[in-house]
Each structure stands twice: as C-alpha cells, then as structure tokens.
C-alpha angles and dihedrals in degrees: 000000000000118000118202120198122205135188112329093007090056092049094049096042091045092222138079097220145351142178118252114198111219121158098196136040113273138199122246089257092052091047091051090048090055092047094047091049086063098035112026091170088073092066095097090056097049096094094049102037119097121216120221122195118204092340099316130097114247134211129236095270096052120133118216123212126212093253096050126116108226124196123196107214114188122193113281133198129206143160 
C-alpha cells in the first residue's frame, strides 16, 4: 500500500510518500493506527484529515486493500 502525504501531513511526517506493508484489508481506524505508529506527530491531524483511496475520497467505514494508493488530505485554506 502506498501512502501519500500532502501539505501539513507531509511536513509532520517528513516524507512525501512511503510504502506500508499490510497483508490484509484494513479499516480506516486500523490504517490510521499503522500510520500513527510510524508518524506519531500526525495524531493532532487525524480527526480533520480526509483519506482518499485510489484518487477518490472515502467515508469512515471504508476498507483499504494492500494494493491501494492512500492519500492523506488535511484541511487547506486559500484565498
């Protein structure tokens, strides 16, 4: 599974992307647990960061498969 980090998540994780080795499908909560085990500084953003799977936003009950590309999309502001 490829994890892509954007904006604040990229800054806090210190990387733009990484591979997460999961052998079975996982829930959003389990995916977040795996990500936070590697990057605990992302914890404050968990409740406001959207997850996208293979280019599409997901909902809270999404299941993520080992071959998915996951993007962490934090809130952004602009003007």
